[in-house]
N, C-alpha and C positions, 0 to 999 in steps of 0.2 A: 681311917683313910685320909690321906692328905687332900685338902680342899683345892690347893693350887699346884700347878706344876712346879712352882718355885720351891715348894716344900719337899719335893722329891730330889734326893741326892743326884748329882750330875751323872754318875756311873749307872744309875738305875732308870734314867728317863726313857731310853729306847724300849726297854722291856716293860716298864710301867705303861707306856703307850700301847704296846701290843696287848697287854692284859686288859686295859681299858677298852680298846676297840673290840676285843673278843667278848667282853661282858655286855657290850651294847648290842651284840647280834641277837636277833629274835629267835634263837634256836632253843630257848627253854633252858633247863638246868642240866646241860650236858657236862660231862667231866672235863677238866682242864686238859687240853691236848699235851701229848708227851713233849713236843718241841718247847712249849711254854714252861713245862716242869724243868726241862734241862737247862733253859736259860735262867730260871729262878734259882736252881741249885748252884749254878756258877756264881750268881750274884751273892748267894748265901755264903759261899766259901770266901768271897772277897769282902763283903760288908757285914757278915754275921747273920745268923738265922733269924734272930728276933727282929732286927731292923728290916730285913728283907720281907719277912712275913707281915710286918706292920704296914709297909708301903704297898706290897702287891696283894695282900690278903688271900693267900692260898691256905690250904690246910697245913698248920704248923708242924704236926708230927710227920707228915709225909715229906715236907720240905727238909726237915732236920735229917731224916733218914736218907734222902737223895743227896743232900750236901755231904754227908759222911761217905756215901758210896762214891761220889765224884772225887772226893779227896783220895780214896784208895786207888781209883783208876788213874788219877794224875800222878800218884807216886809210882805206880807200875809203869806208866809211860816214861817217867824220868829215868827209872832204872833200866828199862829196855830200850832207851833211846839210841844207843850206839848201833850203827849199821853193821851188818855182818861183814867179816873180812873179805876183801876181794881176792886175796891169795892166801893159801894155807900150805906151808911147807911141812911135809912129814919126814922126819928123820927116823929111819928104820935101820936095824942091823943089816949088814951086808947080805946075809942070807937067813932065811927062816921066816917066821910069822910073828906078827904083832897084834895086839888087841887094842881097840880104841872104842870108847863109849860113843854111841850116837845120841841124837837129841832126846830119845826116849829113855836113855840110861842103859840100854842093852849093849852088850859088847859086840863089836864088829871085828871080824878077823881079817887081817891084811897080810897077804903073802907077798914078800918082797920080790919074788921072781915075776910077779904080774906087772911090775912097774918098769918103765924104761928110764934108766938113770943116765 
């Protein structure tokens, strides 16, 4: 555990303070709250699991697992970050039916006589 706040890296000071205040509470040996785990996992992604665990002193294995999970979530957010289109133009044959997959992958039948062109 770092003895002085100067030993704590700049990016970790806020979360280190939150952990220090939580540890000083007279609540006994309660589990670390989920909000603190989430902030520790973010720091572990940024500064590394070992360095974060050394400064904050949480359970190393759980921190490593949560940091890996938060990386996956961040990747999914980056991939799915594009907003849905505001307008979708469907080009169908002049007459007849077309099939288009919906979000679930099921085919949806579109009858061209149902549209006003």
